[in-house]
N, CA, C and O atoms as a printed pandas DataFrame, in Angstrom:
     atom_number atom_name residue_name chain_id  residue_number  x_coord  y_coord  z_coord
0              1         N          MET        A               1   12.126   -0.751    8.696
1              2        CA          MET        A               1   12.772   -1.947    8.198
2              3         C          MET        A               1   13.569   -1.603    6.949
3              4         O          MET        A               1   13.049   -0.975    6.026
4              5         N          LEU        A               2   14.786   -2.000    6.922
5              6        CA          LEU        A               2   15.614   -1.797    5.747
6              7         C          LEU        A               2   15.315   -2.888    4.725
7              8         O          LEU        A               2   15.192   -4.058    5.090
8              9         N          PRO        A               3   15.196   -2.520    3.443
9             10        CA          PRO        A               3   14.990   -3.551    2.426
10            11         C          PRO        A               3   16.163   -4.523    2.430
11            12         O          PRO        A               3   17.320   -4.107    2.494
12            13         N          GLY        A               4   15.866   -5.812    2.363
13            14        CA          GLY        A               4   16.920   -6.816    2.370
14            15         C          GLY        A               4   17.353   -7.251    3.756
15            16         O          GLY        A               4   18.107   -8.215    3.888
16            17         N          SER        A               5   16.894   -6.563    4.795
17            18        CA          SER        A               5   17.252   -6.966    6.152
18            19         C          SER        A               5   16.474   -8.218    6.540
19            20         O          SER        A               5   15.458   -8.544    5.927
20            21         N          ARG        A               6   16.954   -8.904    7.546
21            22        CA          ARG        A               6   16.273  -10.121    7.997
22            23         C          ARG        A               6   14.846   -9.799    8.428
23            24         O          ARG        A               6   13.927  -10.559    8.121
24            25         N          ALA        A               7   14.645   -8.694    9.128
25            26        CA          ALA        A               7   13.298   -8.313    9.561
26            27         C          ALA        A               7   12.384   -8.105    8.354
27            28         O          ALA        A               7   11.213   -8.482    8.386
28            29         N          SER        A               8   12.914   -7.513    7.306
29            30        CA          SER        A               8   12.135   -7.287    6.090
30            31         C          SER        A               8   11.755   -8.613    5.428
31            32         O          SER        A               8   10.613   -8.797    5.007
32            33         N          ARG        A               9   12.706   -9.524    5.340
33            34        CA          ARG        A               9   12.434  -10.831    4.717
34            35         C          ARG        A               9   11.431  -11.629    5.540
35            36         O          ARG        A               9   10.513  -12.237    4.988
36            37         N          VAL        A              10   11.603  -11.629    6.852
37            38        CA          VAL        A              10   10.656  -12.330    7.725
38            39         C          VAL        A              10    9.274  -11.681    7.614
39            40         O          VAL        A              10    8.262  -12.380    7.568
40            41         N          GLY        A              11    9.231  -10.362    7.571
41            42        CA          GLY        A              11    7.960   -9.657    7.431
42            43         C          GLY        A              11    7.234  -10.029    6.153
43            44         O          GLY        A              11    6.027  -10.272    6.166
44            45         N          ASP        A              12    7.975  -10.075    5.037
45            46        CA          ASP        A              12    7.365  -10.466    3.765
46            47         C          ASP        A              12    6.805  -11.881    3.834
47            48         O          ASP        A              12    5.701  -12.144    3.356
48            49         N          LEU        A              13    7.564  -12.778    4.425
49            50        CA          LEU        A              13    7.127  -14.165    4.559
50            51         C          LEU        A              13    5.871  -14.259    5.427
51            52         O          LEU        A              13    4.904  -14.924    5.054
52            53         N          VAL        A              14    5.888  -13.599    6.572
53            54        CA          VAL        A              14    4.747  -13.634    7.487
54            55         C          VAL        A              14    3.512  -13.014    6.832
55            56         O          VAL        A              14    2.411  -13.547    6.964
56            57         N          LEU        A              15    3.684  -11.904    6.134
57            58        CA          LEU        A              15    2.554  -11.242    5.482
58            59         C          LEU        A              15    1.936  -12.139    4.410
59            60         O          LEU        A              15    0.713  -12.222    4.299
60            61         N          ARG        A              16    2.780  -12.812    3.618
61            62        CA          ARG        A              16    2.252  -13.737    2.603
62            63         C          ARG        A              16    1.458  -14.865    3.245
63            64         O          ARG        A              16    0.392  -15.243    2.757
64            65         N          GLU        A              17    1.986  -15.402    4.349
65            66        CA          GLU        A              17    1.303  -16.497    5.036
66            67         C          GLU        A              17   -0.034  -16.039    5.617
67            68         O          GLU        A              17   -1.036  -16.746    5.512
68            69         N          ILE        A              18   -0.046  -14.863    6.226
69            70        CA          ILE        A              18   -1.301  -14.349    6.801
70            71         C          ILE        A              18   -2.325  -14.114    5.693
71            72         O          ILE        A              18   -3.497  -14.458    5.849
72            73         N          ALA        A              19   -1.891  -13.533    4.580
73            74        CA          ALA        A              19   -2.811  -13.283    3.463
74            75         C          ALA        A              19   -3.405  -14.586    2.956
75            76         O          ALA        A              19   -4.599  -14.656    2.665
76            77         N          ASP        A              20   -2.584  -15.607    2.850
77            78        CA          ASP        A              20   -3.055  -16.910    2.394
78            79         C          ASP        A              20   -4.067  -17.496    3.384
79            80         O          ASP        A              20   -5.094  -18.043    2.981
80            81         N          LEU        A              21   -3.769  -17.377    4.675
81            82        CA          LEU        A              21   -4.679  -17.899    5.697
82            83         C          LEU        A              21   -6.017  -17.160    5.688
83            84         O          LEU        A              21   -7.075  -17.783    5.777
84            85         N          VAL        A              22   -5.967  -15.834    5.581
85            86        CA          VAL        A              22   -7.200  -15.044    5.575
86            87         C          VAL        A              22   -8.045  -15.422    4.364
87            88         O          VAL        A              22   -9.267  -15.534    4.460
88            89         N          LEU        A              23   -7.395  -15.616    3.243
89            90        CA          LEU        A              23   -8.102  -15.923    2.010
90            91         C          LEU        A              23   -8.676  -17.337    1.995
91            92         O          LEU        A              23   -9.797  -17.548    1.532
92            93         N          LYS        A              24   -7.907  -18.311    2.503
93            94        CA          LYS        A              24   -8.291  -19.707    2.319
94            95         C          LYS        A              24   -8.819  -20.420    3.557
95            96         O          LYS        A              24   -9.660  -21.310    3.434
96            97         N          LYS        A              25   -8.351  -20.055    4.735
97            98        CA          LYS        A              25   -8.666  -20.878    5.909
98            99         C          LYS        A              25   -9.523  -20.211    6.966
99           100         O          LYS        A              25  -10.209  -20.903    7.719
100          101         N          LEU        A              26   -9.507  -18.883    7.046
101          102        CA          LEU        A              26  -10.308  -18.227    8.080
102          103         C          LEU        A              26  -11.764  -18.196    7.647
103          104         O          LEU        A              26  -12.086  -17.728    6.555
104          105         N          LYS        A              27  -12.630  -18.691    8.495
105          106        CA          LYS        A              27  -14.054  -18.755    8.182
106          107         C          LYS        A              27  -14.845  -17.617    8.815
107          108         O          LYS        A              27  -16.050  -17.499    8.590
108          109         N          ASP        A              28  -14.184  -16.788    9.597
109          110        CA          ASP        A              28  -14.856  -15.703   10.311
110          111         C          ASP        A              28  -15.383  -14.663    9.320
111          112         O          ASP        A              28  -14.597  -14.075    8.576
112          113         N          PRO        A              29  -16.695  -14.428    9.296
113          114        CA          PRO        A              29  -17.252  -13.459    8.340
114          115         C          PRO        A              29  -16.791  -12.023    8.597
115          116         O          PRO        A              29  -16.899  -11.176    7.710
116          117         N          ARG        A              30  -16.286  -11.741    9.785
117          118        CA          ARG        A              30  -15.838  -10.383   10.097
118          119         C          ARG        A              30  -14.601   -9.986    9.300
119          120         O          ARG        A              30  -14.358   -8.796    9.099
120          121         N          VAL        A              31  -13.818  -10.958    8.844
121          122        CA          VAL        A              31  -12.580  -10.635    8.136
122          123         C          VAL        A              31  -12.731  -10.670    6.618
123          124         O          VAL        A              31  -11.753  -10.485    5.894
124          125         N          LYS        A              32  -13.935  -10.905    6.138
125          126        CA          LYS        A              32  -14.157  -10.914    4.689
126          127         C          LYS        A              32  -14.013   -9.498    4.149
127          128         O          LYS        A              32  -14.513   -8.541    4.740
128          129         N          GLY        A              33  -13.332   -9.379    3.034
129          130        CA          GLY        A              33  -13.186   -8.081    2.394
130          131         C          GLY        A              33  -12.005   -7.255    2.861
131          132         O          GLY        A              33  -11.820   -6.131    2.394
132          133         N          ILE        A              34  -11.196   -7.789    3.779
133          134        CA          ILE        A              34  -10.031   -7.011    4.210
134          135         C          ILE        A              34   -8.894   -7.193    3.210
135          136         O          ILE        A              34   -8.814   -8.202    2.509
136          137         N          THR        A              35   -8.036   -6.212    3.164
137          138        CA          THR        A              35   -6.828   -6.263    2.352
138          139         C          THR        A              35   -5.649   -6.000    3.270
139          140         O          THR        A              35   -5.627   -5.005    3.995
140          141         N          LEU        A              36   -4.668   -6.893    3.238
141          142        CA          LEU        A              36   -3.456   -6.674    4.028
142          143         C          LEU        A              36   -2.560   -5.732    3.247
143          144         O          LEU        A              36   -2.239   -5.993    2.088
144          145         N          THR        A              37   -2.155   -4.636    3.878
145          146        CA          THR        A              37   -1.430   -3.593    3.157
146          147         C          THR        A              37    0.047   -3.493    3.531
147          148         O          THR        A              37    0.818   -2.868    2.803
148          149         N          GLY        A              38    0.452   -4.085    4.634
149          150        CA          GLY        A              38    1.858   -3.988    5.009
150          151         C          GLY        A              38    2.133   -4.626    6.347
151          152         O          GLY        A              38    1.224   -5.071    7.047
152          153         N          ILE        A              39    3.412   -4.661    6.690
153          154        CA          ILE        A              39    3.833   -5.243    7.966
154          155         C          ILE        A              39    5.113   -4.551    8.416
155          156         O          ILE        A              39    5.971   -4.220    7.598
156          157         N          ASP        A              40    5.232   -4.338    9.710
157          158        CA          ASP        A              40    6.461   -3.843   10.326
158          159         C          ASP        A              40    6.882   -4.875   11.359
159          160         O          ASP        A              40    6.129   -5.188   12.281
160          161         N          VAL        A              41    8.087   -5.399   11.198
161          162        CA          VAL        A              41    8.608   -6.392   12.136
162          163         C          VAL        A              41    9.745   -5.746   12.909
163          164         O          VAL        A              41   10.597   -5.069   12.334
164          165         N          SER        A              42    9.748   -5.961   14.225
165          166        CA          SER        A              42   10.820   -5.395   15.049
166          167         C          SER        A              42   12.155   -6.055   14.685
167          168         O          SER        A              42   12.186   -7.154   14.131
168          169         N          LYS        A              43   13.245   -5.371   15.003
169          170        CA          LYS        A              43   14.578   -5.886   14.659
170          171         C          LYS        A              43   14.870   -7.227   15.310
171          172         O          LYS        A              43   15.586   -8.058   14.750
172          173         N          ASP        A              44   14.302   -7.437   16.516
173          174        CA          ASP        A              44   14.534   -8.718   17.188
174          175         C          ASP        A              44   13.558   -9.805   16.730
175          176         O          ASP        A              44   13.591  -10.923   17.244
176          177         N          LEU        A              45   12.699   -9.485   15.775
177          178        CA          LEU        A              45   11.747  -10.414   15.157
178          179         C          LEU        A              45   10.698  -10.949   16.135
179          180         O          LEU        A              45   10.075  -11.977   15.870
180          181         N          ARG        A              46   10.504  -10.278   17.233
181          182        CA          ARG        A              46    9.549  -10.750   18.241
182          183         C          ARG        A              46    8.152  -10.157   18.071
183          184         O          ARG        A              46    7.173  -10.749   18.525
184          185         N          HIS        A              47    8.048   -8.999   17.427
185          186        CA          HIS        A              47    6.759   -8.311   17.296
186          187         C          HIS        A              47    6.550   -7.893   15.851
187          188         O          HIS        A              47    7.483   -7.486   15.160
188          189         N          ALA        A              48    5.297   -8.002   15.410
189          190        CA          ALA        A              48    4.959   -7.579   14.049
190          191         C          ALA        A              48    3.643   -6.811   14.083
191          192         O          ALA        A              48    2.653   -7.268   14.654
192          193         N          ARG        A              49    3.654   -5.653   13.470
193          194        CA          ARG        A              49    2.439   -4.859   13.319
194          195         C          ARG        A              49    1.949   -5.090   11.889
195          196         O          ARG        A              49    2.623   -4.725   10.925
196          197         N          VAL        A              50    0.768   -5.702   11.763
197          198        CA          VAL        A              50    0.204   -6.048   10.462
198          199         C          VAL        A              50   -0.892   -5.040   10.141
199          200         O          VAL        A              50   -1.824   -4.859   10.924
200          201         N          TYR        A              51   -0.778   -4.384    8.987
201          202        CA          TYR        A              51   -1.737   -3.358    8.593
202          203         C          TYR        A              51   -2.757   -3.953    7.632
203          204         O          TYR        A              51   -2.408   -4.670    6.694
204          205         N          PHE        A              52   -4.025   -3.641    7.885
205          206        CA          PHE        A              52   -5.097   -4.101    7.010
206          207         C          PHE        A              52   -5.973   -2.920    6.641
207          208         O          PHE        A              52   -6.040   -1.922    7.358
208          209         N          SER        A              53   -6.639   -3.057    5.510
209          210        CA          SER        A              53   -7.537   -2.007    5.060
210          211         C          SER        A              53   -8.888   -2.628    4.754
211          212         O          SER        A              53   -8.982   -3.782    4.337
212          213         N          LEU        A              54   -9.908   -1.854    4.965
213          214        CA          LEU        A              54  -11.274   -2.290    4.705
214          215         C          LEU        A              54  -12.086   -1.048    4.392
215          216         O          LEU        A              54  -12.119   -0.100    5.177
216          217         N          ILE        A              55  -12.735   -1.057    3.251
217          218        CA          ILE        A              55  -13.593    0.073    2.925
218          219         C          ILE        A              55  -14.926   -0.186    3.598
219          220         O          ILE        A              55  -15.642   -1.128    3.257
220          221         N          GLY        A              56  -15.244    0.661    4.552
221          222        CA          GLY        A              56  -16.472    0.508    5.316
222          223         C          GLY        A              56  -16.478    1.502    6.456
223          224         O          GLY        A              56  -15.581    2.334    6.591
224          225         N          ASP        A              57  -17.506    1.394    7.268
225          226        CA          ASP        A              57  -17.601    2.326    8.386
226          227         C          ASP        A              57  -16.765    1.832    9.572
227          228         O          ASP        A              57  -16.183    0.748    9.543
228          229         N          GLU        A              58  -16.728    2.662   10.604
229          230        CA          GLU        A              58  -15.895    2.373   11.784
230          231         C          GLU        A              58  -16.301    1.056   12.445
231          232         O          GLU        A              58  -15.443    0.328   12.944
232          233         N          THR        A              59  -17.587    0.743   12.453
233          234        CA          THR        A              59  -18.065   -0.502   13.062
234          235         C          THR        A              59  -17.499   -1.714   12.333
235          236         O          THR        A              59  -17.063   -2.675   12.967
236          237         N          GLN        A              60  -17.504   -1.673   11.012
237          238        CA          GLN        A              60  -16.976   -2.787   10.226
238          239         C          GLN        A              60  -15.471   -2.947   10.455
239          240         O          GLN        A              60  -14.969   -4.069   10.524
240          241         N          VAL        A              61  -14.759   -1.836   10.570
241          242        CA          VAL        A              61  -13.318   -1.881   10.826
242          243         C          VAL        A              61  -13.054   -2.512   12.192
243          244         O          VAL        A              61  -12.172   -3.360   12.327
244          245         N          LEU        A              62  -13.816   -2.099   13.199
245          246        CA          LEU        A              62  -13.642   -2.666   14.543
246          247         C          LEU        A              62  -13.976   -4.152   14.562
247          248         O          LEU        A              62  -13.298   -4.932   15.232
248          249         N          GLN        A              63  -15.015   -4.550   13.831
249          250        CA          GLN        A              63  -15.369   -5.968   13.761
250          251         C          GLN        A              63  -14.278   -6.770   13.059
251          252         O          GLN        A              63  -13.951   -7.879   13.482
252          253         N          ALA        A              64  -13.715   -6.211   11.987
253          254        CA          ALA        A              64  -12.632   -6.896   11.270
254          255         C          ALA        A              64  -11.420   -7.068   12.181
255          256         O          ALA        A              64  -10.804   -8.134   12.205
256          257         N          ARG        A              65  -11.078   -6.020   12.931
257          258        CA          ARG        A              65   -9.947   -6.128   13.859
258          259         C          ARG        A              65  -10.229   -7.174   14.936
259          260         O          ARG        A              65   -9.340   -7.942   15.305
260          261         N          ALA        A              66  -11.455   -7.206   15.436
261          262        CA          ALA        A              66  -11.826   -8.213   16.437
262          263         C          ALA        A              66  -11.726   -9.618   15.849
263          264         O          ALA        A              66  -11.285  -10.546   16.529
264          265         N          GLY        A              67  -12.130   -9.778   14.599
265          266        CA          GLY        A              67  -12.019  -11.078   13.937
266          267         C          GLY        A              67  -10.572  -11.509   13.782
267          268         O          GLY        A              67  -10.236  -12.669   14.025
268          269         N          LEU        A              68   -9.713  -10.579   13.378
269          270        CA          LEU        A              68   -8.293  -10.892   13.244
270          271         C          LEU        A              68   -7.671  -11.198   14.606
271          272         O          LEU        A              68   -6.877  -12.129   14.738
272          273         N          ASP        A              69   -8.039  -10.409   15.617
273          274        CA          ASP        A              69   -7.496  -10.641   16.956
274          275         C          ASP        A              69   -7.925  -12.006   17.495
275          276         O          ASP        A              69   -7.139  -12.691   18.148
276          277         N          SER        A              70   -9.169  -12.399   17.224
277          278        CA          SER        A              70   -9.634  -13.689   17.734
278          279         C          SER        A              70   -8.965  -14.856   17.006
279          280         O          SER        A              70   -8.867  -15.954   17.554
280          281         N          ALA        A              71   -8.506  -14.626   15.778
281          282        CA          ALA        A              71   -7.835  -15.678   15.006
282          283         C          ALA        A              71   -6.321  -15.653   15.187
283          284         O          ALA        A              71   -5.614  -16.445   14.563
284          285         N          LYS        A              72   -5.818  -14.763   16.026
285          286        CA          LYS        A              72   -4.377  -14.574   16.192
286          287         C          LYS        A              72   -3.642  -15.869   16.548
287          288         O          LYS        A              72   -2.598  -16.165   15.965
288          289         N          GLY        A              73   -4.166  -16.627   17.480
289          290        CA          GLY        A              73   -3.532  -17.883   17.887
290          291         C          GLY        A              73   -3.465  -18.883   16.742
291          292         O          GLY        A              73   -2.435  -19.520   16.523
292          293         N          PHE        A              74   -4.571  -19.017   16.013
293          294        CA          PHE        A              74   -4.618  -19.903   14.853
294          295         C          PHE        A              74   -3.605  -19.457   13.796
295          296         O          PHE        A              74   -2.881  -20.280   13.236
296          297         N          ILE        A              75   -3.560  -18.155   13.529
297          298        CA          ILE        A              75   -2.649  -17.616   12.518
298          299         C          ILE        A              75   -1.198  -17.897   12.916
299          300         O          ILE        A              75   -0.408  -18.355   12.090
300          301         N          LYS        A              76   -0.844  -17.627   14.178
301          302        CA          LYS        A              76    0.532  -17.864   14.637
302          303         C          LYS        A              76    0.898  -19.349   14.523
303          304         O          LYS        A              76    1.995  -19.690   14.083
304          305         N          ARG        A              77   -0.018  -20.216   14.918
305          306        CA          ARG        A              77    0.257  -21.651   14.859
306          307         C          ARG        A              77    0.475  -22.100   13.410
307          308         O          ARG        A              77    1.401  -22.857   13.121
308          309         N          GLU        A              78   -0.381  -21.630   12.511
309          310        CA          GLU        A              78   -0.257  -22.013   11.101
310          311         C          GLU        A              78    1.043  -21.477   10.492
311          312         O          GLU        A              78    1.697  -22.173    9.716
312          313         N          ILE        A              79    1.415  -20.256   10.839
313          314        CA          ILE        A              79    2.682  -19.713   10.335
314          315         C          ILE        A              79    3.846  -20.566   10.837
315          316         O          ILE        A              79    4.780  -20.854   10.088
316          317         N          GLY        A              80    3.783  -20.969   12.107
317          318        CA          GLY        A              80    4.831  -21.821   12.662
318          319         C          GLY        A              80    4.925  -23.164   11.946
319          320         O          GLY        A              80    6.021  -23.688   11.749
320          321         N          LEU        A              81    3.780  -23.723   11.555
321          322        CA          LEU        A              81    3.775  -25.000   10.853
322          323         C          LEU        A              81    4.234  -24.856    9.400
323          324         O          LEU        A              81    4.881  -25.758    8.868
324          325         N          GLN        A              82    3.910  -23.746    8.762
325          326        CA          GLN        A              82    4.194  -23.561    7.339
326          327         C          GLN        A              82    5.596  -23.025    7.054
327          328         O          GLN        A              82    6.096  -23.162    5.938
328          329         N          THR        A              83    6.221  -22.428    8.036
329          330        CA          THR        A              83    7.539  -21.824    7.821
330          331         C          THR        A              83    8.563  -22.498    8.719
331          332         O          THR        A              83    8.226  -23.334    9.557
332          333         N          GLU        A              84    9.795  -22.126    8.530
333          334        CA          GLU        A              84   10.866  -22.670    9.363
334          335         C          GLU        A              84   11.360  -21.645   10.375
335          336         O          GLU        A              84   12.508  -21.696   10.817
336          337         N          LEU        A              85   10.483  -20.718   10.736
337          338        CA          LEU        A              85   10.862  -19.703   11.719
338          339         C          LEU        A              85   10.976  -20.334   13.097
339          340         O          LEU        A              85   10.129  -21.132   13.498
340          341         N          ARG        A              86   12.025  -19.972   13.812
341          342        CA          ARG        A              86   12.202  -20.467   15.171
342          343         C          ARG        A              86   11.158  -19.841   16.093
343          344         O          ARG        A              86   10.588  -20.513   16.953
344          345         N          HIS        A              87   10.917  -18.543   15.901
345          346        CA          HIS        A              87    9.915  -17.827   16.694
346          347         C          HIS        A              87    9.004  -17.071   15.744
347          348         O          HIS        A              87    9.469  -16.328   14.880
348          349         N          VAL        A              88    7.713  -17.266   15.910
349          350        CA          VAL        A              88    6.748  -16.495   15.124
350          351         C          VAL        A              88    6.500  -15.197   15.882
351          352         O          VAL        A              88    6.225  -15.228   17.082
352          353         N          PRO        A              89    6.594  -14.060   15.202
353          354        CA          PRO        A              89    6.406  -12.781   15.907
354          355         C          PRO        A              89    5.015  -12.661   16.535
355          356         O          PRO        A              89    4.039  -13.221   16.035
356          357         N          GLU        A              90    4.952  -11.928   17.628
357          358        CA          GLU        A              90    3.667  -11.593   18.243
358          359         C          GLU        A              90    2.972  -10.619   17.299
359          360         O          GLU        A              90    3.556   -9.604   16.919
360          361         N          LEU        A              91    1.735  -10.916   16.917
361          362        CA          LEU        A              91    1.030  -10.131   15.913
362          363         C          LEU        A              91    0.125   -9.080   16.540
363          364         O          LEU        A              91   -0.569   -9.337   17.524
364          365         N          MET        A              92    0.149   -7.894   15.950
365          366        CA          MET        A              92   -0.767   -6.822   16.340
366          367         C          MET        A              92   -1.368   -6.281   15.040
367          368         O          MET        A              92   -0.637   -5.903   14.124
368          369         N          PHE        A              93   -2.682   -6.246   14.965
369          370        CA          PHE        A              93   -3.361   -5.789   13.753
370          371         C          PHE        A              93   -3.781   -4.338   13.902
371          372         O          PHE        A              93   -4.379   -3.946   14.904
372          373         N          LYS        A              94   -3.453   -3.540   12.876
373          374        CA          LYS        A              94   -3.772   -2.110   12.883
374          375         C          LYS        A              94   -4.490   -1.772   11.581
375          376         O          LYS        A              94   -4.144   -2.288   10.518
376          377         N          HIS        A              95   -5.486   -0.907   11.673
377          378        CA          HIS        A              95   -6.212   -0.466   10.486
378          379         C          HIS        A              95   -5.386    0.554    9.713
379          380         O          HIS        A              95   -4.827    1.485   10.291
380          381         N          ASP        A              96   -5.319    0.367    8.410
381          382        CA          ASP        A              96   -4.625    1.297    7.505
382          383         C          ASP        A              96   -5.707    2.010    6.690
383          384         O          ASP        A              96   -6.324    1.395    5.819
384          385         N          PRO        A              97   -5.944    3.281    6.957
385          386        CA          PRO        A              97   -7.043    3.985    6.287
386          387         C          PRO        A              97   -6.721    4.471    4.875
387          388         O          PRO        A              97   -7.531    5.184    4.283
388          389         N          SER        A              98   -5.581    4.114    4.326
389          390        CA          SER        A              98   -5.165    4.683    3.039
390          391         C          SER        A              98   -6.106    4.324    1.887
391          392         O          SER        A              98   -6.360    5.175    1.035
392          393         N          LEU        A              99   -6.635    3.095    1.828
393          394        CA          LEU        A              99   -7.563    2.749    0.750
394          395         C          LEU        A              99   -8.854    3.546    0.870
395          396         O          LEU        A              99   -9.388    4.026   -0.130
396          397         N          ASP        A             100   -9.348    3.685    2.077
397          398        CA          ASP        A             100  -10.565    4.457    2.302
398          399         C          ASP        A             100  -10.341    5.921    1.947
399          400         O          ASP        A             100  -11.192    6.552    1.320
400          401         N          THR        A             101   -9.191    6.460    2.350
401          402        CA          THR        A             101   -8.853    7.848    2.030
402          403         C          THR        A             101   -8.744    8.026    0.521
403          404         O          THR        A             101   -9.247    9.008   -0.024
404          405         N          GLY        A             102   -8.099    7.097   -0.151
405          406        CA          GLY        A             102   -7.965    7.156   -1.597
406          407         C          GLY        A             102   -9.313    7.097   -2.305
407          408         O          GLY        A             102   -9.546    7.799   -3.289
408          409         N          SER        A             103  -10.187    6.254   -1.792
409          410        CA          SER        A             103  -11.524    6.142   -2.375
410          411         C          SER        A             103  -12.291    7.451   -2.222
411          412         O          SER        A             103  -12.953    7.902   -3.156
412          413         N          ARG        A             104  -12.198    8.057   -1.040
413          414        CA          ARG        A             104  -12.884    9.349   -0.817
414          415         C          ARG        A             104  -12.310   10.433   -1.720
415          416         O          ARG        A             104  -13.059   11.242   -2.267
416          417         N          MET        A             105  -10.994   10.458   -1.883
417          418        CA          MET        A             105  -10.363   11.457   -2.748
418          419         C          MET        A             105  -10.796   11.261   -4.201
419          420         O          MET        A             105  -11.060   12.231   -4.911
420          421         N          GLU        A             106  -10.866   10.015   -4.636
421          422        CA          GLU        A             106  -11.297    9.721   -6.002
422          423         C          GLU        A             106  -12.717   10.228   -6.244
423          424         O          GLU        A             106  -13.005   10.802   -7.294
424          425         N          LYS        A             107  -13.604   10.012   -5.269
425          426        CA          LYS        A             107  -14.992   10.502   -5.389
426          427         C          LYS        A             107  -15.034   12.024   -5.450
427          428         O          LYS        A             107  -15.790   12.596   -6.236
428          429         N          LEU        A             108  -14.221   12.681   -4.618
429          430        CA          LEU        A             108  -14.181   14.151   -4.635
430          431         C          LEU        A             108  -13.663   14.680   -5.974
431          432         O          LEU        A             108  -14.206   15.643   -6.515
432          433         N          LEU        A             109  -12.629   14.059   -6.499
433          434        CA          LEU        A             109  -12.088   14.486   -7.787
434          435         C          LEU        A             109  -13.112   14.277   -8.903
435          436         O          LEU        A             109  -13.233   15.105   -9.806
436          437         N          GLN        A             110  -13.846   13.168   -8.835
437          438        CA          GLN        A             110  -14.891   12.906   -9.833
438          439         C          GLN        A             110  -15.990   13.963   -9.743
439          440         O          GLN        A             110  -16.494   14.432  -10.764
440          441         N          LYS        A             111  -16.358   14.335   -8.520
441          442        CA          LYS        A             111  -17.393   15.349   -8.331
442          443         C          LYS        A             111  -16.924   16.702   -8.878
443          444         O          LYS        A             111  -17.694   17.413   -9.523
444          445         N          ILE        A             112  -15.667   17.051   -8.621
445          446        CA          ILE        A             112  -15.117   18.308   -9.142
446          447         C          ILE        A             112  -15.137   18.294  -10.669
447          448         O          ILE        A             112  -15.490   19.288  -11.304
448          449         N          LYS        A             113  -14.761   17.181  -11.238
449          450        CA          LYS        A             113  -14.757   17.052  -12.697
450          451         C          LYS        A             113  -16.169   17.220  -13.262
451          452         O          LYS        A             113  -16.364   17.888  -14.276
452          453         N          GLU        A             114  -17.152   16.603  -12.592
453          454        CA          GLU        A             114  -18.546   16.730  -13.042
454          455         C          GLU        A             114  -19.032   18.170  -12.899
455          456         O          GLU        A             114  -19.712   18.688  -13.785
456          457         N          ASP        A             115  -18.687   18.813  -11.791
457          458        CA          ASP        A             115  -19.092   20.202  -11.557
458          459         C          ASP        A             115  -18.459   21.128  -12.600
459          460         O          ASP        A             115  -19.109   22.058  -13.078
460          461         N          ASP        A             116  -17.195   20.879  -12.953
461          462        CA          ASP        A             116  -16.521   21.697  -13.966
462          463         C          ASP        A             116  -17.164   21.548  -15.337
463          464         O          ASP        A             116  -17.230   22.500  -16.116
464          465         N          SER        A             117  -17.634   20.346  -15.617
465          466        CA          SER        A             117  -18.233   20.122  -16.949
466          467         C          SER        A             117  -19.601   20.791  -17.080
467          468         O          SER        A             117  -20.101   20.963  -18.192
468          469         N          GLN        A             118  -20.200   21.163  -15.970
469          470        CA          GLN        A             118  -21.518   21.800  -16.007
470          471         C          GLN        A             118  -21.432   23.326  -16.052
471          472         O          GLN        A             118  -22.452   23.994  -16.224
472          473         N          ILE        A             119  -20.248   23.876  -15.903
473          474        CA          ILE        A             119  -20.067   25.329  -15.969
474          475         C          ILE        A             119  -19.996   25.720  -17.461
475          476         O          ILE        A             119  -19.143   25.214  -18.190
476          477         N          PRO        A             120  -20.893   26.621  -17.915
477          478        CA          PRO        A             120  -20.866   27.003  -19.324
478          479         C          PRO        A             120  -19.604   27.818  -19.645
479          480         O          PRO        A             120  -19.162   28.654  -18.857
480          481         N          GLU        A             121  -19.049   27.546  -20.817
481          482        CA          GLU        A             121  -17.855   28.269  -21.246
482          483         C          GLU        A             121  -18.279   29.600  -21.837
483          484         O          GLU        A             121  -19.367   29.716  -22.401
484          485         N          GLU        A             122  -17.435   30.590  -21.713
485          486        CA          GLU        A             122  -17.742   31.928  -22.230
486          487         C          GLU        A             122  -17.273   32.111  -23.629
487          488         O          GLU        A             122  -17.455   33.183  -24.206
């Protein structure tokens, strides 16, 4: 998506609406703790890949995706009511492992720092 393109603007709008819905209206416990990290909207505005992150194990990630998938119809309907979009894109939710990867890297760097501090200087 090019910055400033219609797909980019629609993507930003849709992502804000989904984030608001997840935070305020979705009651499904499976989606608690997720963070929406990005969106890719096709040029024809018919499809959107929504990226979410969740720090947890694979089971929790799969449950979160199932929760989002089960709420897909509700989310699309609410976006249609809240925006002036003629067509709400078909939503596909994908896990974005970047927060989890960053957390693991931070822990490794902290461990290296602790290990270095325990080595006696000559």
